[in-house]
N, C-alpha and C positions, 0 to 999 in steps of 0.2 A: 791642548792648544787653547790659548786665549789671546784675543787681539782687540784693540780699540782703534777706530779710525773714523775719518769723515765719511759720511754716507755717499756723497758725490764722488769721492775718490774711489771708493769700493765699487760703486756702480760703473764708473768709467773703466776700471780694470776688467770687470766681468763682462761688460758689454763688448769690449774689444775682443776678449778671448772667446766668447761664445759664438763668434763668427765661424769657428772651426768645429762646432758641435755637429755631429752626424745627424741628419734628418731622417735617414732610413738606414737602420742598422739592426743586426741580430745580436750585437754585442752590447748588453746593457751599460757597461762601464763607459762606453763612448758617448753616452748621453750626459756624462758627468763632467764637472770642472774640478780639477785638482787644485786645492788651495794649500800652499805651503807658507808657514810663518817662520821666519828666521831672522834673528837680529832685529833690524828696524824696517824690514820689508815684508810685504805679502806678495807672493808670486802665484799668479793664476795661470793654469795650463789647460788647454782643450785640444783634442785631436779627432780627426775622422780617419786617421792612418795615412791620408794623403796630405792634408793640410794640418799643421800644428802651429798654434799661436800661444806665445808666452808673454804675459804682461805683468809688470812689476810696479807696485805703488809703495809709498812710505806709510808706516803705521806704528803705533805703539804696541809692540809685541810683548805681552806680559809673560806668555809661556809658549815656547817653540812647539811646532808640531805640524802635521799635515792631515788633510781630510779630503775625501771625494764626495761631492754633493751634486744632486741633479741640477744641471746648469740653468735651464730655462725657468724652473720653479724658483731657484735661488735669485735669479735676476728680477723676477716679478715681485718677490717678497721684499727685496732691498729697495726696489723702485717705489713701493707703497709705504716704506718707512718714513717717519717724520725727518725733516732736514736736521742736520747736526751730526753729532757723534753716534756711532753704533758700536755694539760689542758683540763679538762672536766667541762662544766658548764651547768646546767639545766636552760633552758629559757622557761617558760610556760610548754608546754607538749613535748618539744623537748630537746635534749642534743646536744650541740655543742662541737666537738672534734677538738682541734687546736694543731698544731706543726709547728714552723717556719712560712712559708707562706701557709700552708695547713689547710683548714677548712672543716669539714664534719658535717652535721646535720642529726641526725636520730630521729625519733619519739619514745617517750617512750611508754611502754606498761602499761596497767591498773594494778597498783600494788595492788589495793584492791582485785583483783581476784587471787592473789598469795596465795597458800595454807599455812596454819599454819604449821610451821616446828616443828619436834619433839625436845623435850628437854630431854637429857639423862644425868643423874648424873654420876659422876665418882666414882662409887662404884663397888664392885665385880671385882676389877681391877687386871690385871697382866701387867708386863712390859717385852717386848720381843725385842731383837735386830732386827732391820729392815731387815737385810740380811737373818736372819733365817726365819722370817715370809714370806718374799718375796719368798724364795726358797720353803717353804712348799706349798704356794699357786700355784706357777708355776709348781710344780711337779704333781699337781692333778686337778686343776680347768679345764684343757682342756677336762677332761673326764666326765664333767657333761652332763646331757641329754639336748638336745635342743627341744625335743618333750615334750610339756606341758601336755600330757595326764596323766602323773604321776608327779605332781608339785614338790613333795619332791625331786625327782631325778635331778631337775634343780638347786639344791643347793649343796654346799660343806659342809660336816660334819666337825666341828671343835671340837675336844675333848682334854681336859686337865685332866689327872688323872694318878695316880700311877707313878708320876715323869716323865711323857711323854706328849708331845704336838703332836697332830696328825691331819692331814687333810685327808679326804676321799671323793672320787667322783666316781660315777658309772652311766652308762646310759643304762644298760640292756645288753650290748655287751662287756663291759670292766669295769675294776675296777682299780683305782689308789689309793695307800695308801702311805703316807709319814709321818715319825715321827722323832722327835729329843728328847733327854733327856731334861727334863725341871722340875726343882724342884719348887714346889709351893704348898701352902696349899689349893688352890682353885680347885674344881672339876667342870668341865664345859662340856656340850654337847649341841651344838646348830647347826642349819643348816642355812648357809648364802647363799643367792642367788649367783649363779655362776658368773653372769656378774658383780655383785658388787665386788666379790672377785678379778676378773681379773683386774678391774679398780683400785682397791686398790693396787694391786701388781705393777701396772705401776707408782704409786706415790711413793711407797717405794724405798729406796736407797739400794745400795749393801754394805753399810758400817754397822758397828755394833752400830750405834746410836739407842737408845732405843725408842720404841713406846709404849704408854700406851693403853691397850685394856680393855674396860669396858663392861661387859655382863649384859643384863637385860632380862626381860621376852619377850619383843617384839623387842628389838634393840640391836645392838652391836656398840660401839663407838671406832673408831681408832683415837687417838689423837697424832698428830705430832707437837704440839705447834702452829705452824703457819697454819696448815691445820687440819681440823677435818672432819672425814668421818663417817657418821651415816647410818647404814644399817638396814632395817626392816627384821627381821628373818622370815624364812619359818615356818609354823605350820605343825605339824604332826611328826610321828615317822620315823626315817631313817631306811633303811633296815639293818638287822643284817648281815653285810657284812662278818664277820669272818666265818660264817657258810658256805660260798660259796668258800672259799679258800682251794684247795686240800692240803692234808697233805702227800700223797705218790705219787711217780712218777716212770715211767718205763724207762725214758730217761732223762739224764741231759747233757747239753752242755755248755762249756765255749767258748765264741767267742769274737773277737774284736768288740767293739761297733761301731767304725767308719766304718770298712769294711762291717759289716752287714747293717748299715744304708745306705751307698752308694749303695750297691748291691740291696737293697730293692727299693730305689728310682729310680734306672735305670730300674729295672724290672717293676716298676709301670708305667713308661712312656708308655710301650707297652700295659699294662693292661688297661690303660685309653682309648686307641684307640678302645678297644672292649667295651667301655662304662661300664667298671667295674673297680674295684680296687683290683681284686683278684690275689694273687700270690700263688705259691706252693713252700713249703720248704721241701726238702728231706734231711735227715740226715743219713749217714752211713759211716763206715770206716774213721772216723775222718774228714769227709767232709760235708759241708753244701752246697747244690745246691738250688739256688733260680731261679725259672722259671716263665714265664708268656707267654701267647699266645694271638694273635689277628689275624684278617683276613689278615692284611698286614705285619705280622712279628711275631717274638718271641724273648724272652730274656733268657739268660742262664748265671748265675753267680755262680762261685765256690769259696768257702772260706774254708781254713783250720781251723778246730776246735779241741777241746779236748772233747771227748764224753765218757759217761758211760751209759751202758744199751742197749736197743733195737734200731734197725733201725726204722725210722718212716717217713712217708710222710703226710703232713698236709697243708691245705689251710687257708689263712688269708686275711683279708682286709688290704691292704698295708699301708694305712694311720694310722690304729690303731698301727701297728708295729713301724712305724717311729716316731709317737708321743711318744711312750714309750722310744725308744732309745735316743731321744733328751733330755729326762728328766733325764737320768742317767749320773752322773758326772764321773763315773769310766771308765777306759780304756777298761775294759772287762765286759761283762754281762754274767749272768748265765740264761739259758733257761731250764725250767723243764716241761716235758710233760708226759702224761700217755697214751692216745690213740689219734687217729686223730679226735675224736669227743669230747674230754675232754678239759677243759680250759687249756691254756698254761700260765705259770707264768714266768715273767721276773723280775730279781732282779739284783742289783749290785753284782759283784763278791767279793767285799771287806766286805760289811756289809748287814744286812737285814733291814735297816731303810727305804728302798724304795721297794715297791712291786707293780707290774703291772700285772693284769690278763686280758687275752683276750680270747674270745670264737672263736673257729675256724669256717670256713665255709665248707659246704659240697661240695666236688669236683665232 
């Protein structure tokens, strides 16, 4: 194998692909990126057996071939190369990387040990603007569970039905739901691993270029033409999340998203000194007071709000609050509460296409 290409093109291809490299594995080959040179293209592939990413760039392929190289090391070597053209040539069991007067040799890995990759046909497909899918993922994927005792909760539910596309995540303490109008004749309900959703969002752009998404029994394929992302779906039934969303409230508050986010973050600094993230929110007389205490200090924040209903004092994990506020695009948010032991619901003040539910903590 021998190829010549622009350094920045090569770096872009491997940087995209290495998002699928396994960080914890007992299979050495999963730490590698497979590079295949054929005709006028270089195809990079990496997988952790759940997430597989394939990225293609154009190059001058002098000699076809393929090789498996340690992904993170290769990425750092290319990053440090001078700008301009680089050359990769496979010599026996090594690969020589050259640019100007720079030459680096790295040993290739055993490509025979690389796992067989899934082949997913482009059927049961929908097309979605990248910015819409990226927004749906970013508004919910942070709320997936990290505790694997309930594996289904480590994934994001993706639903397409009744002219709506929706993503849902919950971890037992909070719930995030985001949806957009979406006309299609396809009905879909799958659970995609949360880490794979997050990595997919990083690859998607903020423009309205379309991405083709194909759903299958065991996999979902995100096809961006030059990049393909294949994710193995989680098995099992997702929690019936709609049944845990309260429908009636005793207190409703409209508050500036930015003012509340800043106030919570400042109060959290003190709370963390006490090795907790607990803040107390008191609402009365059109005022929101956010407090926290620790051995070496306390915090007190006051914000003007518009409220309806009863006064209330309630405790929260501060990180759960800031996560939700960062996900709302509106200038103002609506906070709905029933009691200091009931779930709190945070939504945009303009529409109900985003909902965040958080359980309080006992004070």
